[in-house]
Every structure is written in structure tokens, then in C-alpha cells.
N, C-alpha and C positions, 0 to 999 in steps of 0.2 A: 215538341208539341204533339199531342196525340189526337187521332181523329177516331170516332166511333161511328159506324154505320153499316149498311148493306150493300154489298157490290152490286145488287140488283137494283138498288134505289136510285132513280134518275137525280134526285136532288144531291144525294151522297156523290154520284159520278160527276155532278156539276162542279162541286166543290173541290173534288180531287183534281179535276182538270184545271181548276182556277189555281190552286197550289202549284201543280206542275208548270203551268204557264209562268208562273212568278218565281219559279225556282225556289220554292220554299218547301224544305224537307219535312217530312212527318211519319208518325208511327201509326199506321192504320189497323183498327181492331174490327174485324167483321163480326157483328152481334150473332149471325147465324152459326159461325163456327165456334166462337168463344163464349158467347153469352155475356152477361153484365153482372158482375159481383153486387151482392146485396149492399155491401160498404160503399160501393162506387154509387149505386143509387141513392143511398142514404146521404152521400156527400152532395150530390146534386141537389137533392131535396133541401138539405140545409142551406146551400148556397142560393137556390133560386126557387125553390117550392115546386113540388111535382106537377102542379097545374101548367107550368111553362112547358114541360117535356112531355106530358101525356098527350099523344097525337090522338085527338077525337075527330080528325078530318080524314084519316087514312082509312084504306081498305080493312085492315086488321080489327081496327076499333067497330067499324060498321058491320063485321060478320059477328062480333060477339053477340051472345045472348043477353037479351035486354035485361035480365035479372042480375047478370054479372056487371053490366054497365052501371045499373042502379045502385049496387053494392060498393061502388067506388066513391066513397064520401070522406076518406082520410088518407093520409099518407102511408099508414101501415097496409091498407087495402091496396091502394094505388101501387105501391112498390113491390108488392107480392105478385100483382098482375104483370107489372113491367119486367120483373125478373123471369116470370114464366113464359112472357110473349115479348121479347125485347122488340119486336116488329112494330109495337105501339110506341116506342119511343120516337119522338121528333128527331128527324135527321138530318144532316149529321150533327153529331156532337163534337164540339172543338173545345179542347182544353189546352191552354197555353199560359202555364204559371197560373195566376189568379184569373186570367180571362176564361170565361166560360160561355159558350154560345150554342144555341139550338137551332138548326137550320141553315139555310144558305141566303146570305144578303151581301151582295157584292160591295156595297158601300161600307157596311160593317167591317167586313174583311180588309178592305183598301184602308180604312182608318186605323184598324189595329195593326195589321202586317206590314203594309207598305210604309207606314209612318215610322216603323222600327228600324228601317234600313236607311 
């Protein structure tokens, strides 16, 4: 299982703590240090659509120039922005085989991860 996020993000911290509490190992990738490959963003877009993981509620989005925000009207534009500014990606991103989830939801985590054990 792979988790993508920012170590400074409280939601990512909550998710990592949840996995540690339940003894579920993971491979963590810090967006700030490693970025996100264009191909990975395209994969996520193909699976769920960029609208699911483009975080318009976060501070990074809110600080963007209104013209840039207005220009995000298709996946090509959105993915280019997300690659340049991965802080706009809804976090954490959880990949576990075909399971792909954005954010922290204890019920979703329990249903997926604890039902496997």
C-alpha cells in the first residue's frame, strides 16, 4: 500500500497515525520532497476524475490567482497545475491495489483495511 501526502498536513498525519495504530504497513511518499509524476496524476484522473482530488477547500487553492483558478476547466489544465503545486491534491491519497481513496475517513479505512484481516 502507498500513501501520498504532506508530513505537515494534519489530515495526512491522522491517516498515518490510524495505520500505525492498526499495524498496517505502508510506503509513504511526501509530495513536497518527491512531487507527483504526471503519469500518476493521469492514472488517478482516469480512475476517479481530477475533480475528486483537486482540493478547492485548502489554503493553497485559495491563495491562487483567480485567473489561474478560472482556467482550470479540463483535466489537462488541472493535472498541469496539480503537478506544479501538489499541495492542491486532496490528502492523503491511499493506493492499495485497485483501491484508491483521497482523504481521511475512518469508516472507509475500517471497511477496506480491517475487513481484509
